[in-house]
PyMOL Python script that loads the backbone (N, CA, C, O; Angstrom):
from pymol import cmd

cmd.read_pdbstr("""\
ATOM      1  N   MET A   1       0.816  -1.409   0.003  1.00  0.00           N
ATOM      2  CA  MET A   1       0.364  -0.011  -0.007  1.00  0.00           C
ATOM      3  C   MET A   1       0.599   1.624  -0.131  1.00  0.00           C
ATOM      4  O   MET A   1      -0.016   2.619  -0.514  1.00  0.00           O
ATOM      5  N   PHE A   2       1.970   1.240   0.474  1.00  0.00           N
ATOM      6  CA  PHE A   2       2.972   2.515   0.773  1.00  0.00           C
ATOM      7  C   PHE A   2       3.608   2.595  -0.881  1.00  0.00           C
ATOM      8  O   PHE A   2       4.198   3.630  -1.193  1.00  0.00           O
ATOM      9  N   LEU A   3       3.525   1.940  -1.485  1.00  0.00           N
ATOM     10  CA  LEU A   3       4.015   1.668  -2.817  1.00  0.00           C
ATOM     11  C   LEU A   3       3.099   2.051  -3.626  1.00  0.00           C
ATOM     12  O   LEU A   3       3.387   2.357  -4.783  1.00  0.00           O
ATOM     13  N   GLY A   4       1.598   2.109  -3.071  1.00  0.00           N
ATOM     14  CA  GLY A   4       0.764   2.618  -4.362  1.00  0.00           C
ATOM     15  C   GLY A   4       0.598   1.157  -4.874  1.00  0.00           C
ATOM     16  O   GLY A   4       0.710   1.036  -6.094  1.00  0.00           O
ATOM     17  N   LYS A   5       0.433   0.401  -4.396  1.00  0.00           N
ATOM     18  CA  LYS A   5      -0.140  -1.171  -5.270  1.00  0.00           C
ATOM     19  C   LYS A   5      -1.540  -1.504  -4.845  1.00  0.00           C
ATOM     20  O   LYS A   5      -2.105  -1.039  -3.855  1.00  0.00           O
ATOM     21  N   LYS A   6      -2.121  -2.511  -5.854  1.00  0.00           N
ATOM     22  CA  LYS A   6      -3.400  -2.696  -5.261  1.00  0.00           C
ATOM     23  C   LYS A   6      -3.564  -4.062  -4.121  1.00  0.00           C
ATOM     24  O   LYS A   6      -2.703  -4.941  -4.068  1.00  0.00           O
ATOM     25  N   VAL A   7      -4.136  -4.065  -3.716  1.00  0.00           N
ATOM     26  CA  VAL A   7      -4.216  -4.876  -2.354  1.00  0.00           C
ATOM     27  C   VAL A   7      -5.303  -6.069  -2.738  1.00  0.00           C
ATOM     28  O   VAL A   7      -6.398  -5.607  -3.057  1.00  0.00           O
ATOM     29  N   LEU A   8      -5.225  -7.248  -2.762  1.00  0.00           N
ATOM     30  CA  LEU A   8      -6.839  -8.452  -2.577  1.00  0.00           C
ATOM     31  C   LEU A   8      -6.251  -8.794  -1.405  1.00  0.00           C
ATOM     32  O   LEU A   8      -5.055  -9.079  -1.354  1.00  0.00           O
ATOM     33  N   SER A   9      -7.191  -8.797  -0.150  1.00  0.00           N
ATOM     34  CA  SER A   9      -7.176  -9.285   0.935  1.00  0.00           C
ATOM     35  C   SER A   9      -8.213 -10.636   1.010  1.00  0.00           C
ATOM     36  O   SER A   9      -9.431 -10.644   0.831  1.00  0.00           O
ATOM     37  N   ILE A  10      -6.839 -12.369   1.508  1.00  0.00           N
ATOM     38  CA  ILE A  10      -7.826 -13.507   1.695  1.00  0.00           C
ATOM     39  C   ILE A  10      -7.021 -13.986   3.105  1.00  0.00           C
ATOM     40  O   ILE A  10      -5.988 -14.643   2.971  1.00  0.00           O
ATOM     41  N   PRO A  11      -7.431 -13.702   4.241  1.00  0.00           N
ATOM     42  CA  PRO A  11      -6.953 -13.905   5.025  1.00  0.00           C
ATOM     43  C   PRO A  11      -6.793 -15.689   5.378  1.00  0.00           C
ATOM     44  O   PRO A  11      -7.741 -16.394   5.724  1.00  0.00           O
ATOM     45  N   GLN A  12      -5.553 -16.109   5.214  1.00  0.00           N
ATOM     46  CA  GLN A  12      -5.659 -17.583   5.891  1.00  0.00           C
ATOM     47  C   GLN A  12      -6.807 -18.312   7.479  1.00  0.00           C
ATOM     48  O   GLN A  12      -6.676 -18.236   8.700  1.00  0.00           O
ATOM     49  N   THR A  13      -7.678 -18.854   6.709  1.00  0.00           N
ATOM     50  CA  THR A  13      -8.630 -19.203   7.664  1.00  0.00           C
ATOM     51  C   THR A  13      -7.542 -19.543   9.451  1.00  0.00           C
ATOM     52  O   THR A  13      -6.322 -19.494   9.613  1.00  0.00           O
ATOM     53  N   SER A  14      -8.640 -19.854  10.450  1.00  0.00           N
ATOM     54  CA  SER A  14      -8.154 -19.883  12.144  1.00  0.00           C
ATOM     55  C   SER A  14      -7.110 -19.336  12.436  1.00  0.00           C
ATOM     56  O   SER A  14      -6.669 -19.636  13.546  1.00  0.00           O
ATOM     57  N   GLN A  15      -6.224 -18.242  11.520  1.00  0.00           N
ATOM     58  CA  GLN A  15      -5.206 -17.389  12.314  1.00  0.00           C
ATOM     59  C   GLN A  15      -5.109 -16.037  12.438  1.00  0.00           C
ATOM     60  O   GLN A  15      -4.399 -15.205  11.873  1.00  0.00           O
ATOM     61  N   TYR A  16      -6.389 -15.928  13.720  1.00  0.00           N
ATOM     62  CA  TYR A  16      -6.702 -14.280  14.261  1.00  0.00           C
ATOM     63  C   TYR A  16      -6.226 -13.455  13.629  1.00  0.00           C
ATOM     64  O   TYR A  16      -6.877 -12.715  12.892  1.00  0.00           O
ATOM     65  N   GLU A  17      -4.967 -13.406  13.787  1.00  0.00           N
ATOM     66  CA  GLU A  17      -4.132 -12.021  13.611  1.00  0.00           C
ATOM     67  C   GLU A  17      -4.652 -11.283  12.452  1.00  0.00           C
ATOM     68  O   GLU A  17      -5.084 -10.134  12.353  1.00  0.00           O
ATOM     69  N   GLN A  18      -4.473 -12.423  11.430  1.00  0.00           N
ATOM     70  CA  GLN A  18      -5.094 -12.203   9.847  1.00  0.00           C
ATOM     71  C   GLN A  18      -6.299 -11.844   9.655  1.00  0.00           C
ATOM     72  O   GLN A  18      -6.540 -10.999   8.793  1.00  0.00           O
ATOM     73  N   GLY A  19      -7.490 -12.511  10.552  1.00  0.00           N
ATOM     74  CA  GLY A  19      -8.833 -11.615  10.270  1.00  0.00           C
ATOM     75  C   GLY A  19      -8.435 -10.392  10.673  1.00  0.00           C
ATOM     76  O   GLY A  19      -8.565  -9.715   9.653  1.00  0.00           O
ATOM     77  N   CYS A  20      -7.811  -9.307  11.990  1.00  0.00           N
ATOM     78  CA  CYS A  20      -7.887  -8.964  12.334  1.00  0.00           C
ATOM     79  C   CYS A  20      -7.214  -7.412  10.971  1.00  0.00           C
ATOM     80  O   CYS A  20      -7.545  -6.229  10.888  1.00  0.00           O
ATOM     81  N   ASN A  21      -5.961  -8.469   9.963  1.00  0.00           N
ATOM     82  CA  ASN A  21      -5.693  -7.404   9.470  1.00  0.00           C
ATOM     83  C   ASN A  21      -6.290  -7.432   8.383  1.00  0.00           C
ATOM     84  O   ASN A  21      -6.228  -6.536   7.541  1.00  0.00           O
ATOM     85  N   ALA A  22      -6.850  -8.335   8.297  1.00  0.00           N
ATOM     86  CA  ALA A  22      -8.178  -8.199   6.901  1.00  0.00           C
ATOM     87  C   ALA A  22      -9.259  -7.073   7.202  1.00  0.00           C
ATOM     88  O   ALA A  22      -9.533  -6.243   6.335  1.00  0.00           O
ATOM     89  N   SER A  23      -9.807  -7.065   8.331  1.00  0.00           N
ATOM     90  CA  SER A  23     -10.315  -6.207   8.955  1.00  0.00           C
ATOM     91  C   SER A  23     -10.687  -4.368   8.825  1.00  0.00           C
ATOM     92  O   SER A  23     -11.596  -3.562   8.626  1.00  0.00           O
ATOM     93  N   ALA A  24      -9.312  -4.486   9.092  1.00  0.00           N
ATOM     94  CA  ALA A  24      -8.230  -3.270   9.532  1.00  0.00           C
ATOM     95  C   ALA A  24      -8.758  -2.814   7.734  1.00  0.00           C
ATOM     96  O   ALA A  24      -9.565  -1.954   7.383  1.00  0.00           O
ATOM     97  N   LEU A  25      -7.874  -3.846   6.818  1.00  0.00           N
ATOM     98  CA  LEU A  25      -7.307  -3.173   5.578  1.00  0.00           C
ATOM     99  C   LEU A  25      -8.948  -3.283   4.828  1.00  0.00           C
ATOM    100  O   LEU A  25      -9.037  -2.715   3.739  1.00  0.00           O
ATOM    101  N   LYS A  26      -9.891  -3.799   5.221  1.00  0.00           N
ATOM    102  CA  LYS A  26     -11.713  -3.561   4.408  1.00  0.00           C
ATOM    103  C   LYS A  26     -11.606  -2.086   5.056  1.00  0.00           C
ATOM    104  O   LYS A  26     -11.405  -1.176   4.252  1.00  0.00           O
ATOM    105  N   LYS A  27     -11.715  -1.762   6.381  1.00  0.00           N
ATOM    106  CA  LYS A  27     -12.035  -0.163   6.601  1.00  0.00           C
ATOM    107  C   LYS A  27     -11.293   0.774   5.892  1.00  0.00           C
ATOM    108  O   LYS A  27     -11.604   1.965   5.925  1.00  0.00           O
ATOM    109  N   LEU A  28     -10.396   0.385   5.290  1.00  0.00           N
ATOM    110  CA  LEU A  28      -9.652   1.285   4.545  1.00  0.00           C
ATOM    111  C   LEU A  28      -9.469   1.320   3.300  1.00  0.00           C
ATOM    112  O   LEU A  28      -8.630   1.895   2.607  1.00  0.00           O
ATOM    113  N   GLY A  29     -10.945   0.172   2.899  1.00  0.00           N
ATOM    114  CA  GLY A  29     -10.964   0.444   1.054  1.00  0.00           C
ATOM    115  C   GLY A  29     -10.796  -0.548   0.251  1.00  0.00           C
ATOM    116  O   GLY A  29     -11.256  -0.520  -0.891  1.00  0.00           O
ATOM    117  N   VAL A  30      -9.815  -2.014   0.933  1.00  0.00           N
ATOM    118  CA  VAL A  30      -9.445  -2.863   0.182  1.00  0.00           C
ATOM    119  C   VAL A  30     -10.096  -4.059  -0.140  1.00  0.00           C
ATOM    120  O   VAL A  30     -11.138  -4.325   0.459  1.00  0.00           O
ATOM    121  N   MET A  31      -9.665  -4.809  -0.967  1.00  0.00           N
ATOM    122  CA  MET A  31     -11.154  -5.645  -1.193  1.00  0.00           C
ATOM    123  C   MET A  31     -10.852  -7.118  -0.227  1.00  0.00           C
ATOM    124  O   MET A  31      -9.851  -7.834  -0.221  1.00  0.00           O
ATOM    125  N   THR A  32     -11.651  -7.190   0.262  1.00  0.00           N
ATOM    126  CA  THR A  32     -11.507  -8.463   1.706  1.00  0.00           C
ATOM    127  C   THR A  32     -12.166  -9.859   1.150  1.00  0.00           C
ATOM    128  O   THR A  32     -13.362  -9.681   1.382  1.00  0.00           O
ATOM    129  N   LEU A  33     -12.081 -10.708   0.750  1.00  0.00           N
ATOM    130  CA  LEU A  33     -12.299 -12.136   0.283  1.00  0.00           C
ATOM    131  C   LEU A  33     -12.688 -12.824   1.983  1.00  0.00           C
ATOM    132  O   LEU A  33     -12.277 -12.233   2.981  1.00  0.00           O
ATOM    133  N   SER A  34     -13.205 -13.632   2.051  1.00  0.00           N
ATOM    134  CA  SER A  34     -13.148 -14.819   3.101  1.00  0.00           C
ATOM    135  C   SER A  34     -12.375 -16.352   2.826  1.00  0.00           C
ATOM    136  O   SER A  34     -11.746 -17.122   3.551  1.00  0.00           O
ATOM    137  N   LYS A  35     -12.739 -16.354   1.522  1.00  0.00           N
ATOM    138  CA  LYS A  35     -12.102 -17.442   0.931  1.00  0.00           C
ATOM    139  C   LYS A  35     -12.113 -17.806  -0.301  1.00  0.00           C
ATOM    140  O   LYS A  35     -13.118 -17.413  -0.893  1.00  0.00           O
ATOM    141  N   ILE A  36     -11.345 -18.439  -0.958  1.00  0.00           N
ATOM    142  CA  ILE A  36     -11.595 -19.018  -2.506  1.00  0.00           C
ATOM    143  C   ILE A  36     -12.138 -19.718  -2.669  1.00  0.00           C
ATOM    144  O   ILE A  36     -11.863 -20.757  -2.070  1.00  0.00           O
ATOM    145  N   ASP A  37     -13.653 -19.713  -3.849  1.00  0.00           N
ATOM    146  CA  ASP A  37     -14.422 -20.582  -3.736  1.00  0.00           C
ATOM    147  C   ASP A  37     -15.217 -20.470  -5.311  1.00  0.00           C
ATOM    148  O   ASP A  37     -14.749 -19.601  -6.047  1.00  0.00           O
ATOM    149  N   THR A  38     -16.172 -21.143  -5.763  1.00  0.00           N
ATOM    150  CA  THR A  38     -16.677 -20.905  -7.351  1.00  0.00           C
ATOM    151  C   THR A  38     -16.553 -19.639  -8.096  1.00  0.00           C
ATOM    152  O   THR A  38     -16.498 -19.490  -9.317  1.00  0.00           O
ATOM    153  N   HIS A  39     -16.497 -18.209  -6.595  1.00  0.00           N
ATOM    154  CA  HIS A  39     -17.308 -16.911  -7.251  1.00  0.00           C
ATOM    155  C   HIS A  39     -15.834 -16.416  -7.536  1.00  0.00           C
ATOM    156  O   HIS A  39     -15.867 -15.193  -7.674  1.00  0.00           O
ATOM    157  N   PHE A  40     -14.762 -16.834  -7.652  1.00  0.00           N
ATOM    158  CA  PHE A  40     -13.180 -16.066  -7.015  1.00  0.00           C
ATOM    159  C   PHE A  40     -13.150 -14.960  -8.295  1.00  0.00           C
ATOM    160  O   PHE A  40     -13.062 -13.733  -8.242  1.00  0.00           O
ATOM    161  N   SER A  41     -13.289 -16.147  -9.839  1.00  0.00           N
ATOM    162  CA  SER A  41     -12.840 -15.165 -11.286  1.00  0.00           C
ATOM    163  C   SER A  41     -13.734 -14.131 -11.034  1.00  0.00           C
ATOM    164  O   SER A  41     -13.369 -12.971 -11.222  1.00  0.00           O
ATOM    165  N   THR A  42     -15.161 -14.455 -10.526  1.00  0.00           N
ATOM    166  CA  THR A  42     -15.649 -12.704 -10.711  1.00  0.00           C
ATOM    167  C   THR A  42     -15.357 -11.715  -9.774  1.00  0.00           C
ATOM    168  O   THR A  42     -15.601 -10.566 -10.141  1.00  0.00           O
ATOM    169  N   GLN A  43     -14.829 -11.889  -8.495  1.00  0.00           N
ATOM    170  CA  GLN A  43     -14.508 -11.547  -7.650  1.00  0.00           C
ATOM    171  C   GLN A  43     -13.391 -11.186  -8.149  1.00  0.00           C
ATOM    172  O   GLN A  43     -13.356  -9.957  -8.099  1.00  0.00           O
ATOM    173  N   LEU A  44     -12.308 -11.666  -8.677  1.00  0.00           N
ATOM    174  CA  LEU A  44     -11.315 -10.955  -9.037  1.00  0.00           C
ATOM    175  C   LEU A  44     -10.816  -9.926 -10.138  1.00  0.00           C
ATOM    176  O   LEU A  44     -10.053  -8.960 -10.133  1.00  0.00           O
ATOM    177  N   THR A  45     -11.903 -10.830 -11.458  1.00  0.00           N
ATOM    178  CA  THR A  45     -12.238  -9.334 -12.348  1.00  0.00           C
ATOM    179  C   THR A  45     -13.444  -8.170 -11.940  1.00  0.00           C
ATOM    180  O   THR A  45     -13.920  -7.497 -12.854  1.00  0.00           O
ATOM    181  N   ARG A  46     -13.994  -7.933 -10.289  1.00  0.00           N
ATOM    182  CA  ARG A  46     -14.146  -7.035 -10.091  1.00  0.00           C
ATOM    183  C   ARG A  46     -13.367  -6.232  -9.631  1.00  0.00           C
ATOM    184  O   ARG A  46     -13.349  -5.051  -9.980  1.00  0.00           O
ATOM    185  N   TRP A  47     -12.413  -6.861  -8.568  1.00  0.00           N
ATOM    186  CA  TRP A  47     -11.199  -6.478  -8.234  1.00  0.00           C
ATOM    187  C   TRP A  47     -10.667  -5.718  -9.378  1.00  0.00           C
ATOM    188  O   TRP A  47     -10.698  -4.488  -9.432  1.00  0.00           O
ATOM    189  N   PHE A  48     -10.293  -6.303 -10.076  1.00  0.00           N
ATOM    190  CA  PHE A  48      -9.325  -5.514 -11.500  1.00  0.00           C
ATOM    191  C   PHE A  48      -9.984  -4.457 -11.918  1.00  0.00           C
ATOM    192  O   PHE A  48      -9.405  -3.425 -12.256  1.00  0.00           O
ATOM    193  N   ASP A  49     -11.135  -4.588 -11.935  1.00  0.00           N
ATOM    194  CA  ASP A  49     -11.975  -3.414 -12.742  1.00  0.00           C
ATOM    195  C   ASP A  49     -12.320  -2.459 -11.973  1.00  0.00           C
ATOM    196  O   ASP A  49     -12.656  -1.441 -12.578  1.00  0.00           O
ATOM    197  N   GLU A  50     -12.382  -2.389 -10.294  1.00  0.00           N
ATOM    198  CA  GLU A  50     -13.530  -1.751  -9.381  1.00  0.00           C
ATOM    199  C   GLU A  50     -12.486  -0.693  -8.670  1.00  0.00           C
ATOM    200  O   GLU A  50     -12.446   0.529  -8.808  1.00  0.00           O
ATOM    201  N   TYR A  51     -11.457  -1.751  -7.676  1.00  0.00           N
ATOM    202  CA  TYR A  51     -10.671  -1.430  -7.057  1.00  0.00           C
ATOM    203  C   TYR A  51      -9.466  -0.634  -7.260  1.00  0.00           C
ATOM    204  O   TYR A  51      -8.599  -1.205  -7.922  1.00  0.00           O
ATOM    205  N   ALA A  52      -9.173   0.658  -6.813  1.00  0.00           N
ATOM    206  CA  ALA A  52      -7.696   1.360  -7.248  1.00  0.00           C
ATOM    207  C   ALA A  52      -7.121   1.195  -6.057  1.00  0.00           C
ATOM    208  O   ALA A  52      -7.607   0.750  -5.018  1.00  0.00           O
ATOM    209  N   PRO A  53      -5.669   1.726  -6.368  1.00  0.00           N
ATOM    210  CA  PRO A  53      -4.535   1.683  -5.458  1.00  0.00           C
ATOM    211  C   PRO A  53      -5.236   2.366  -3.757  1.00  0.00           C
ATOM    212  O   PRO A  53      -6.068   3.268  -3.658  1.00  0.00           O
ATOM    213  N   VAL A  54      -4.760   1.808  -2.920  1.00  0.00           N
ATOM    214  CA  VAL A  54      -5.441   2.753  -1.556  1.00  0.00           C
ATOM    215  C   VAL A  54      -4.124   2.965  -1.247  1.00  0.00           C
ATOM    216  O   VAL A  54      -3.294   2.292  -0.637  1.00  0.00           O
ATOM    217  N   VAL A  55      -4.092   4.122  -1.833  1.00  0.00           N
ATOM    218  CA  VAL A  55      -2.747   4.848  -0.761  1.00  0.00           C
ATOM    219  C   VAL A  55      -2.638   5.394   0.711  1.00  0.00           C
ATOM    220  O   VAL A  55      -3.206   6.466   0.924  1.00  0.00           O
ATOM    221  N   VAL A  56      -2.159   4.954   1.465  1.00  0.00           N
ATOM    222  CA  VAL A  56      -1.694   5.679   2.636  1.00  0.00           C
ATOM    223  C   VAL A  56      -0.067   6.312   2.898  1.00  0.00           C
ATOM    224  O   VAL A  56       1.091   5.897   2.943  1.00  0.00           O
ATOM    225  N   ASP A  57      -0.587   7.181   2.990  1.00  0.00           N
ATOM    226  CA  ASP A  57       0.825   7.888   3.705  1.00  0.00           C
ATOM    227  C   ASP A  57       1.443   7.792   5.162  1.00  0.00           C
ATOM    228  O   ASP A  57       0.664   8.465   5.837  1.00  0.00           O
ATOM    229  N   TYR A  58       2.174   7.434   5.781  1.00  0.00           N
ATOM    230  CA  TYR A  58       2.762   7.474   6.678  1.00  0.00           C
ATOM    231  C   TYR A  58       3.817   8.090   7.010  1.00  0.00           C
ATOM    232  O   TYR A  58       4.919   7.807   6.540  1.00  0.00           O
ATOM    233  N   PRO A  59       3.580   9.154   7.993  1.00  0.00           N
ATOM    234  CA  PRO A  59       4.843  10.179   7.952  1.00  0.00           C
ATOM    235  C   PRO A  59       5.530   9.469   8.969  1.00  0.00           C
ATOM    236  O   PRO A  59       5.237   8.693   9.879  1.00  0.00           O
ATOM    237  N   ASP A  60       6.650  10.059   8.451  1.00  0.00           N
ATOM    238  CA  ASP A  60       7.849   9.921   8.833  1.00  0.00           C
ATOM    239  C   ASP A  60       8.351  10.466   9.840  1.00  0.00           C
ATOM    240  O   ASP A  60       8.826  11.590   9.679  1.00  0.00           O
ATOM    241  N   GLU A  61       8.398   9.906  11.048  1.00  0.00           N
ATOM    242  CA  GLU A  61       8.390  10.890  12.158  1.00  0.00           C
ATOM    243  C   GLU A  61       9.782  10.374  13.375  1.00  0.00           C
ATOM    244  O   GLU A  61       9.958  10.676  14.555  1.00  0.00           O
ATOM    245  N   THR A  62      10.639   9.421  12.345  1.00  0.00           N
ATOM    246  CA  THR A  62      12.008   9.097  12.929  1.00  0.00           C
ATOM    247  C   THR A  62      12.699  10.546  13.235  1.00  0.00           C
ATOM    248  O   THR A  62      12.984  10.648  14.429  1.00  0.00           O
ATOM    249  N   GLU A  63      13.016  11.612  12.506  1.00  0.00           N
ATOM    250  CA  GLU A  63      13.893  12.688  13.631  1.00  0.00           C
ATOM    251  C   GLU A  63      13.189  13.095  15.030  1.00  0.00           C
ATOM    252  O   GLU A  63      13.793  13.226  16.095  1.00  0.00           O
ATOM    253  N   GLY A  64      11.622  13.293  14.805  1.00  0.00           N
ATOM    254  CA  GLY A  64      11.292  14.102  15.422  1.00  0.00           C
ATOM    255  C   GLY A  64      11.760  13.004  17.392  1.00  0.00           C
ATOM    256  O   GLY A  64      12.025  13.344  18.545  1.00  0.00           O
ATOM    257  N   ILE A  65      11.569  11.495  16.512  1.00  0.00           N
ATOM    258  CA  ILE A  65      11.576  10.445  18.178  1.00  0.00           C
ATOM    259  C   ILE A  65      13.095  10.730  18.444  1.00  0.00           C
ATOM    260  O   ILE A  65      13.498  10.753  19.607  1.00  0.00           O
ATOM    261  N   ILE A  66      13.995  10.960  17.333  1.00  0.00           N
ATOM    262  CA  ILE A  66      15.169  10.821  17.654  1.00  0.00           C
ATOM    263  C   ILE A  66      15.453  12.144  18.936  1.00  0.00           C
ATOM    264  O   ILE A  66      15.811  12.038  20.109  1.00  0.00           O
ATOM    265  N   GLN A  67      15.115  13.349  18.107  1.00  0.00           N
ATOM    266  CA  GLN A  67      15.264  14.609  18.755  1.00  0.00           C
ATOM    267  C   GLN A  67      14.766  13.997  20.284  1.00  0.00           C
ATOM    268  O   GLN A  67      15.585  14.131  21.194  1.00  0.00           O
ATOM    269  N   LYS A  68      13.722  13.465  20.539  1.00  0.00           N
ATOM    270  CA  LYS A  68      12.644  13.400  22.104  1.00  0.00           C
ATOM    271  C   LYS A  68      13.557  12.609  22.643  1.00  0.00           C
ATOM    272  O   LYS A  68      13.675  12.673  23.867  1.00  0.00           O
ATOM    273  N   LEU A  69      14.445  11.654  21.872  1.00  0.00           N
ATOM    274  CA  LEU A  69      15.229  11.272  23.065  1.00  0.00           C
ATOM    275  C   LEU A  69      16.306  11.334  23.305  1.00  0.00           C
ATOM    276  O   LEU A  69      16.776  10.635  24.202  1.00  0.00           O
ATOM    277  N   ILE A  70      17.104  12.238  22.545  1.00  0.00           N
ATOM    278  CA  ILE A  70      18.394  13.543  22.998  1.00  0.00           C
ATOM    279  C   ILE A  70      18.009  13.937  23.708  1.00  0.00           C
ATOM    280  O   ILE A  70      18.609  13.820  24.777  1.00  0.00           O
ATOM    281  N   SER A  71      16.788  14.668  23.686  1.00  0.00           N
ATOM    282  CA  SER A  71      16.609  16.333  24.941  1.00  0.00           C
ATOM    283  C   SER A  71      16.684  15.448  26.236  1.00  0.00           C
ATOM    284  O   SER A  71      17.082  15.855  27.328  1.00  0.00           O
ATOM    285  N   ASN A  72      16.127  13.844  25.883  1.00  0.00           N
ATOM    286  CA  ASN A  72      15.263  13.548  27.348  1.00  0.00           C
ATOM    287  C   ASN A  72      17.047  12.726  28.177  1.00  0.00           C
ATOM    288  O   ASN A  72      17.050  12.296  29.331  1.00  0.00           O
TER     289      ASN A  72
END
""", "prot")
cmd.dss("prot")
cmd.show_as("cartoon", "prot")
cmd.util.cbc("prot")
cmd.orient("prot")
């Protein structure tokens, strides 16, 4: 997402953190599927046609953190 690439999330079942990640991605606008089934080709086509890359601008806070550490 940082590089502006499209993401399609299919979390591995029985892995709690993957479900949490998929839920967070869905809130950001990423297409999320619960499984690959007989409708997958239709869903994949929809993803290609309708979904745009979700761009997340992560602020670079490294310099500020370093300055706080030095000043303390």
